[in-house]
C-alpha positions as CSV (number, residue, x, y, z in Angstrom):
1,M,0.0,0.0,0.0
2,T,1.2,3.5,-0.8
3,V,2.0,5.5,2.3
4,S,0.6,9.0,2.3
5,T,3.2,11.6,3.2
6,T,0.5,13.6,5.0
7,D,-0.5,10.5,7.1
8,L,3.1,9.9,8.1
9,D,3.6,13.5,8.9
10,E,0.5,13.6,11.0
11,I,1.6,10.4,12.9
12,R,5.1,11.9,13.4
13,A,3.5,15.0,14.9
14,L,1.3,12.9,17.2
15,I,4.3,10.9,18.4
16,D,6.3,14.1,18.9
17,D,3.5,15.5,21.0
18,V,3.5,12.4,23.1
19,A,7.2,12.9,23.7
20,A,6.6,16.5,24.6
21,G,4.1,15.3,27.2
22,V,6.7,12.8,28.6
23,N,9.4,15.6,28.7
24,S,7.1,18.0,30.6
25,H,5.6,15.2,32.8
26,D,2.2,16.2,31.6
27,P,0.0,13.0,31.7
28,D,-2.9,14.8,30.0
29,R,-0.7,15.6,27.0
30,C,0.6,12.0,27.0
31,V,-2.9,10.7,26.5
32,A,-4.4,13.4,24.3
33,H,-4.1,11.1,21.3
34,V,-4.9,7.8,23.0
35,H,-8.0,5.9,22.0
36,A,-10.5,5.4,24.9
37,D,-10.0,1.6,24.7
38,A,-6.3,1.6,24.1
39,V,-3.9,-1.1,25.4
40,F,-0.4,-0.1,26.5
41,V,2.5,-2.4,27.6
42,V,5.5,-0.8,29.1
43,A,9.1,-2.1,29.3
44,N,8.6,-4.0,32.6
45,G,5.5,-5.8,31.2
46,S,2.9,-3.8,33.0
47,R,-0.3,-3.3,31.1
48,A,-2.8,-0.5,31.0
49,H,-6.2,-0.8,29.3
50,G,-8.1,2.3,28.6
51,R,-7.2,6.0,28.4
52,A,-7.7,6.5,32.2
53,A,-5.5,3.6,33.1
54,V,-2.8,4.8,30.6
55,R,-3.0,8.3,32.2
56,A,-2.7,6.8,35.7
57,A,0.4,4.8,34.6
58,H,2.0,8.0,33.3
59,E,1.3,9.7,36.6
60,R,2.9,6.8,38.6
61,A,5.9,6.8,36.3
62,F,6.4,10.5,36.7
63,A,5.9,10.4,40.5
64,A,8.5,7.6,40.8
65,A,10.9,9.4,38.5
66,A,10.9,6.3,36.4
67,T,10.7,8.6,33.4
68,P,13.0,11.6,34.0
69,A,11.8,14.9,32.6
70,G,14.0,16.1,29.7
71,D,14.8,14.8,26.3
72,A,12.7,11.8,25.5
73,R,12.5,11.3,21.8
74,F,10.8,8.8,19.5
75,V,12.2,8.4,16.0
76,V,10.2,6.6,13.4
77,L,12.1,3.7,12.1
78,D,9.4,2.2,9.8
79,A,5.7,2.4,9.2
80,A,3.2,0.1,7.6
81,F,-0.4,0.9,6.5
82,P,-2.2,-2.4,6.1
83,R,-5.4,-0.4,5.5
84,P,-5.9,3.4,4.9
85,D,-7.3,3.8,8.4
86,L,-4.7,1.6,10.2
87,A,-1.0,2.3,10.8
88,V,1.7,0.1,12.5
89,V,4.7,2.3,13.4
90,T,8.0,1.3,14.9
91,T,10.0,3.9,16.7
92,G,13.3,4.0,18.5
93,A,13.2,5.6,21.9
94,Y,16.2,7.8,22.8
95,R,17.3,10.3,25.4
96,A,18.2,13.0,23.0
97,G,17.2,16.5,22.1
98,P,15.3,17.2,18.9
99,D,18.5,18.2,17.0
100,E,20.9,15.6,18.5
101,A,22.1,12.8,16.3
102,V,20.9,9.3,17.3
103,D,22.1,5.9,16.3
104,L,19.0,4.4,14.5
105,E,20.5,0.9,14.9
106,R,20.9,1.2,18.7
107,P,17.8,2.7,20.5
108,S,17.5,2.1,24.2
109,M,14.0,0.8,23.4
110,V,11.9,-0.1,20.4
111,V,8.3,1.1,20.6
112,L,5.5,-0.4,18.5
113,W,2.6,1.9,17.9
114,T,-0.8,0.8,16.4
115,L,-2.8,3.8,15.3
116,A,-6.3,4.1,13.9
117,R,-7.6,7.0,11.8
118,E,-11.0,8.3,12.9
119,A,-13.0,11.4,12.1
120,G,-10.8,13.6,14.4
121,G,-7.5,12.2,13.1
122,W,-5.1,9.5,14.2
123,S,-5.3,7.9,17.7
124,V,-3.1,5.4,19.4
125,V,-4.9,2.2,20.0
126,A,-1.9,0.2,21.3
127,R,1.7,0.8,22.2
128,Q,4.3,-1.6,23.4
129,F,7.8,-0.9,24.7
130,T,10.6,-3.4,24.2
131,P,14.0,-2.8,25.9
132,V,17.0,-3.3,23.6
133,G,20.3,-4.8,24.8
């Protein structure tokens, strides 16, 4: 399937906005693009089902300093569009500012995002973190 540059740009902007929420420890911004029935799996295997549970998981991580404020960055490594309204995107997760070079072959984590396009735009329906190395 042909990937629309506009779709990929919109998805990158959404992912960048999630990173901005992580960097500012803003749980509302972290879940602004999360589907109401989303399923998230974090690096330690913990699961959160539903937007409220995902928000609560972000609050706990921020309170425990498990996610330090600063320069979290997700870089799109690849994307597949099995249907026009469904995207499966792999990102590398890095501690790097927006202009810092990153090694695309050595992220600290790989994050798999499943996104669905609805009337209001793209939303995250599932996200899974996998630690690397």
